[in-house]
Every structure is written in structure tokens, then in C-alpha cells.
N, C-alpha and C positions, 0 to 999 in steps of 0.2 A: 504494500500500500504506500503510495507517494505521500510526502509530508503534507501537501496541501489537502489531499483527501482525508488524511488522518486528522488534521485540524478541524476540517468541516464536520467530520463524523463526531469528534469530541464535542464540538459546540452544539450539534443537533441533539446529542444524548443529554447534555447538561440542561438545555432549555426545554427539551421534550419530556424528560423523565426525572431528572434530579430535582429541578426547581418545580415546586407545585404552587408556590405563591411568593410574593415579594419578601415575605418573612424569612424565606430560606436563604436569602443573600447574606454574604459575609462581610461586605464593605459598604461604604457610603457612596459608591459610584452611582447607585440608583437613588435619585433625590426624592424627597417627599413632595406632596402636592403644595406645600408651603412655598416652594421655589417657583410656583406658577404665578403668572399675572392674575390679578383678581378676576378679570372677566373670563379667563379659562377655568379657574376654580369653580366659578358659578355654573359652568356647563357640565362639570363632572357629575352632577346629580342626574343628568340625562344619560349617563353611561352605566350599563349593567354592572352590578357589584362583582360578578365573577370576572368580567373583562378587566375591571380595575385591579382586582386582586392578582391577575397574571401579568401585570405591567412591570418591566424590568429596565426602564429607560434611565437616562442620567440628566434630564433637564426638561425643558418645554420648548422644543424647536418648532414652534408653530408661529410663523410671522403673520403680520396683519395684511389687510388689503387683499383678501383672497376671494371675495365674492365673484362667482361666475367662473372661477379658474379651475384648471385641471391640476391636481396635486398628486404626486407620487410619493408614497411612504415606503422607504426601503427597510426591510426587516420589521414589518408591521406587528409581528407577534400576534397576540390575542386581539389586537385591533383598537386599543384604547385611543391612540392618537388619531386613527382614521375616523372614529366616531366623533371625536371632538372636531376634526376637520370638516365633517359632514355638515355641522352647524355653520362653520365659517365660510364655506364655499357656496352654501345655499342650494336651492332647488335647481339652479341653472349651472352649477358647478359639478365637478366629478372628482372622486377620490379613488385611487388605486393603491391597494396594499399588496406588497410582495414579501413572501417569507418562505424559507426552506423547511421549516419545522411543522410537520403536519399536525402534531398535537396542539400547537398554538393556533394554527389556522382553523382547526375544528372548533375551538372556542369562539374565535372571531365570527365564523360563519353561522354558528348555532344561534347567535343573537342578532343576525342581520335584520330579520323581519321584525324583531322586538324593537330595534332602534328606528326602523323605517316607520313603524306604526306611531311612535311617539313624535317623530319629526313631521310626518305627513307627506314624505317623499322618500324615494330611494335613490341614493347617489354614490353608494360605496360598493366596490367590488374587491374581492380578494383573489390572489393568484399564487399558486404554489410554484416556486422557482428560485433561482439563485440570482442575487443582486449583481454578480459578476457577468451575467449574460441576460440582459433585459430583452434583447432581441428574441430570445427563445420563448419568452412569455408574451410576445406581441407588442412591445413598447416601441413605437416607430421613432425615427429620427425627428427631432424638432417638434415633438407632440405634447410636451409637458411645460406648464408655466412655472411650477415650483416643485423642487425635490426636497423632501425632508427625511431625516433619519434620526433615530433616538438611541444612541449608544449601541450601534450595530456594526458600523463599518470597521471598527477595530477588531471585530470577530472574524473578518474575512482574511484568508491567507493570500488573497490577490487584491490588495488595496489599490494599486495603480489601475488595475482593470476596472474596479468599481467606479473610480473617479472618471475614467475614460468613458464608461457607459453613461454616467450622469450627464456629462457635457455633450454626449451624442444625442440624448433624448430631450435635453432642454431646448426650448425655443430661443431664438436670439433675444437677449435682454432678460431671459429667464433667470431664476434665482435658486441656488443651493443654500439651504438653511438647515443646519443640523447641529446636534450636540453629540460629543464623543469624549473619550478619555485620551488624554495626552500625557506623555512622560517627559521628564527633563533629560532623558538620555535614551539610547537604544537599549532595548531589553535583551539580556543575555539569551543566546539561542536555546539553551536547555530549558529556560523558564517560559519561552514562547510556546512550548509544547505541553506545559503543565495543565491538566484538565481543569482544575479549580481556578487557577489564575486566568486561563482563557475564558472560562464561563463567567468570571467576575469582572470581565472587561479590563483586566490588568495585563495579562500575558501578551495580548495583541495591541497594547496601547501604542499609539504613534509617537515617535519623537517629532516634535513640532517642525524642526528644520527639514526633515525628510518629507513630511506632508507638504510644506511650503514648496519644496523643490518639485514634487510631483505635479502640483497645480500649475506651477510656472511652466513646466514642460508641456502642459495641456493648453497653454495659451491664456492662463489666468494668473497674472503676476501680482495681483493685489487682492489678498484675502483679508477679511476684517473679523476681529474678535468682537462679539456682542457682549458677552459676559463670561465669567469663569469662577469656579469654586474649587478650593482645595479638597482632595479626597483623603479621608482618614482611613488607615488600615487598622481597624479595631479588632479583627480576628487574630489571635496570637500565631496561628499556623501560617496565615497569609503574611503577616508582618515578618516572621522569621525567614520566609523564603525571599521576599522582595522588598523588605523595608528600606533598602538603600536607595530606592527610586522614589522620587516625588511625583505624584499624579495630580492632574487637574481635570475637572469636567469643564469643557469649553464649548460655548455656543458660537458657531461660526457662520458667516454669510459670504457668499461669493456670487458673482454674476457672470453670465455668458455674454461677454462683450469685449471689444478691443480696448485695453487699458495699457497705460505705461507702467514700467517696473519701478518707477519712483514717483513721488508726489511733486508734480510740477505746478508752478504758480503762473496762472494766466490772468490774475486780477479778478477772478470770478467771485460772486457772492450768491448764496442760496438762502431762500426764505421758505419755511414750511407754512403752507396756507391753511392747514387743518383739513378737515374732511374725512379723516380716518376715525371711525367711531370710537375705537379703543384707545385712541391717542388724541384727545381734544386739545390738550394744552402743550404737548411737546411730542417729538418723535426722535428716537435714538437710532441712528443708522448703525452705530457701533459704540464701543466703550469710550470713545473720545469725540464723537459728533453728536451733540445734544442740541436739537433744533427746537427752540421755543416757538410757539405759534406766532407768526408775523414778525419775528425778530431776525433780521438778516445776520448771516454768519459767513465769514470768508472761508472759501473751500479751494482745495486743489482741483486740478483738471479731472483726475479720476473720480473724485467724489461728485463733481458736477455731472459727469457722464453716468454714474450709477443712479443719480436722482432723475435724470432726464431720459435715460435709455431703458428704464425698467417700468414696471407697472405702477411705481410711485410717482411717475411724472405728473399726473393730474393734481397732485397734492403739493407740488413745489414750483416755485418760480426761481429760475437761475438767471442772474444778470451777468452779462459779459460772455464773450466767446473766446476762441483760441487764436485770434488774429494777432495778439501781442503776448510775448512770453517774458516772464521776469525771473526765470531760473528756478532752482529748487524752492519748494514752499518753505516758509519759515520753520526751523526746527528739524528739517529733514537732513539726515547725515549726508555730508558731501563725499566726494570720491575717496578721500583719505580718512574718512570717518569723522571729520570735523563737522560741526553744525553749520547750517546756513545762517544768514543774518538772524539775530535773536528777535523774538516777537511772538505774536499769537500763532499757535500751531494748529495746522489742520490734521496732519498725519504723524 
């Protein structure tokens, strides 16, 4: 049996047979509902208790402005996030969940009619398959508005292929928005095969710089951190094996569009106009772009393009174009690592 197949089988067994509820987890990689935005927590009452109990994610990677959109959930498990998304996309939207673990999908599909009856419409479908090969389950090129994933991509032994598939199926201007576990170093090879560490989303955790390089190679040189949380290793067995590594649960967003590999200054200013119901007073693009409603903010060229080239465009006014260039944006490291001119920073 090849290593990739061995890892996949180990993950399938852990999530299909070992874990029976979120109480069986050994680490804090899977966050509590308290980490959710309030508007999402309010929707949890509309999700069946058994579906909630079989949730093993590490955050709430469900972005706003999804009405009428087609959203793909990679590694959907028992379907909790899919059923939350069904509220957010509405009757005109569509949610597709993909997972390789039949035991999890059986739970998800068992309650599909239950959720549809409560909503008054059916817009969720579940597919058995591998996230490394979305073509095999019928996901066409450029057919998806938003791809989400909740602490799943780290479980794949073929992470570069997963990201390649994501950017294949996204529409131009589409968004990848996901939470996952990242490590402060590359995990030793022998620990990458440990069944418990794999199942707890630690053995397959990404070293951030490797993740960044993969995305850059796929034509996505600017990935943004939305939020992050330290993961504690509370189980003595787990800590004894891998306690030398620091882990973080990170929510990330990236867009399928042409961007530069540095934050360049074109003298542009962006203003959030409001209109996203969940964000009446402000919108956070990432952990350092906080847009108060109607308050202009200087932005780099990449940030301007993200706001105008994505589904967020109706909610923003960007003043200025790229006809005049002022060099690297304030605070962006220069060629030798030195900072550009001091001042307000975009990136």
C-alpha cells in the first residue's frame, strides 16, 4: 500500500469509526461554537442535533455575501456547514458537499429532507468522492463562486493537488475561504503517519511557508489571514509525541484573480458602502483591513483588485486606478528586507 493510500485509509477509519462525536477529540483544533459570529450561532438551532454532534471542524469558514451563489464545501463530513450555508445562499443558491467518508455522509444525507422541510426549499447536495479529484464527482471548470473547507485539507496526502483543483473549479474572481491547522515548522515524516495525530489534524498540518509557496505556484501570490487561534495540546499522549511544534487554527481567504506578489501603492482609496446584512457597521477583509462603513481607507493595488474583482464589488467604492505608481505600499518590506517609507500600512 502506497503512503498516500495509507494516509487516506487512516483518516477514513478515524473519522468513520473512531470518532463518534466531537467529545472524542483530543485537542482544541476543533473550536467551539463560541468562535462563530453571532449571526451563524443563531442559525445553529436550525441544524439537526446529530449533525452538530458529528462536527469536527476548526473554525467558521463561512464568508458573507453568499446569496444566490454556488458554494462548494470540501470535506463536508456530516454536513453541519452545508446546512448553515443553505440559509446563507438562499433558495436561488446551491451548496455542494464532498466527502470521502461514507459514515459521515450517511448522517448528512439522512437529515437532508428534515432540513429542507424547515427551510422551505432544497438547495444542498452531497457527493461521495475525494477532494483531490473534483472532476471525478462532476465539478466543472469555473463553476463555483466560493470554496470553503473546515479543517480538512490538512488531512489530504496530496495538498498541492487539492489546491490545484480548487483554483480549477473557481470562477474568475471566485473566493477560497477556509480554516485549517498550520504548524510553525515541517512535521517530522514519522509523525505524519501517526493515526491519532493525523485524525486530530496535527500530523498533516501545513507549514505556512510551504502553503504560501504552493499558492504562489498556482498563480495566487497574495493570500490573506482573516483570523487565527493558538491550539493547545491538552492530551498528554499527543503532547508527548508532538509538543515541540506550535499549531494555529487559521482562517484564510484567497481569490482567483491576477495579483502582484507585493503590495504596490497606486494612491488608491477604498470605502465600504455597507449593504452586507451581517456587517452593517464594518467589514474585515483580513486581520489588518478593517473597513468602517463610509470611512475611506488607503489600500494597495491588490486589495483594491480583491474588492472590485470579486462578489464584494457592489459593496465598495474604490477611488483611483493604476495609471500612477508610487512604489511599494507603506510598511511593505523592500528588496533587502528594509521597510518602505514609514506611515499607514495596508499590507
